[in-house]
PLY file of the C-alpha trace (Angstrom):
ply
format ascii 1.0
element vertex 66
property float x
property float y
property float z
element edge 65
property int vertex1
property int vertex2
end_header
4.77 0.10 -20.01
5.77 2.63 -17.34
7.16 1.55 -14.00
4.24 0.77 -11.72
1.77 0.20 -14.54
2.78 -3.42 -14.96
2.52 -3.95 -11.19
-0.95 -2.42 -11.18
-2.05 -4.63 -14.09
-0.56 -7.68 -12.38
-2.42 -6.85 -9.17
-5.70 -6.49 -11.05
-5.22 -9.85 -12.78
-4.40 -11.58 -9.49
-7.42 -10.01 -7.74
-9.73 -10.98 -10.60
-8.45 -14.55 -10.64
-8.65 -14.92 -6.86
-12.11 -13.50 -6.27
-13.56 -17.01 -6.15
-10.47 -18.56 -4.48
-9.84 -20.69 -7.58
-7.46 -20.10 -10.43
-7.53 -21.82 -13.77
-4.47 -22.82 -15.73
-5.19 -20.11 -18.30
-5.54 -17.44 -15.59
-2.26 -18.58 -14.05
-0.50 -18.37 -17.42
-1.93 -14.89 -18.02
-0.65 -13.70 -14.64
2.81 -15.12 -15.21
2.90 -13.61 -18.69
1.93 -10.20 -17.30
4.67 -10.48 -14.68
7.32 -10.91 -17.37
5.76 -8.46 -19.80
8.20 -5.59 -19.30
11.25 -7.80 -18.60
11.66 -6.02 -15.27
10.41 -7.34 -11.96
10.14 -4.44 -9.53
9.51 -4.74 -5.79
5.74 -4.38 -6.19
5.62 -7.23 -8.70
7.89 -9.41 -6.57
5.65 -8.85 -3.56
2.44 -9.56 -5.50
3.85 -12.75 -7.00
5.19 -13.90 -3.64
1.81 -13.41 -1.96
0.04 -15.05 -4.89
2.27 -18.14 -4.82
1.99 -18.34 -1.04
-1.82 -18.41 -1.29
-1.58 -21.25 -3.83
0.93 -23.14 -1.69
-1.09 -22.91 1.51
-4.33 -23.86 -0.22
-6.09 -20.49 0.09
-6.39 -20.50 -3.69
-7.04 -23.77 -5.48
-5.63 -24.40 -8.95
-8.15 -25.98 -11.25
-7.96 -27.06 -14.89
-9.15 -24.48 -17.38
0 1
1 2
2 3
3 4
4 5
5 6
6 7
7 8
8 9
9 10
10 11
11 12
12 13
13 14
14 15
15 16
16 17
17 18
18 19
19 20
20 21
21 22
22 23
23 24
24 25
25 26
26 27
27 28
28 29
29 30
30 31
31 32
32 33
33 34
34 35
35 36
36 37
37 38
38 39
39 40
40 41
41 42
42 43
43 44
44 45
45 46
46 47
47 48
48 49
49 50
50 51
51 52
52 53
53 54
54 55
55 56
56 57
57 58
58 59
59 60
60 61
61 62
62 63
63 64
64 65
């Protein structure tokens, strides 16, 4: 995957999972898998994951069983 493509895919997965402010265990695993897909974590991916985890931590997004 080209640089930037994995970040774009990761962003799309996060947006899709967060549309209803809930994330299932399977969605979370898919996002984390996509983040490690190319074995490189660029600044875009780091930023997306940081924001994503912050929203989970502060309760904006609720984790629910899949």
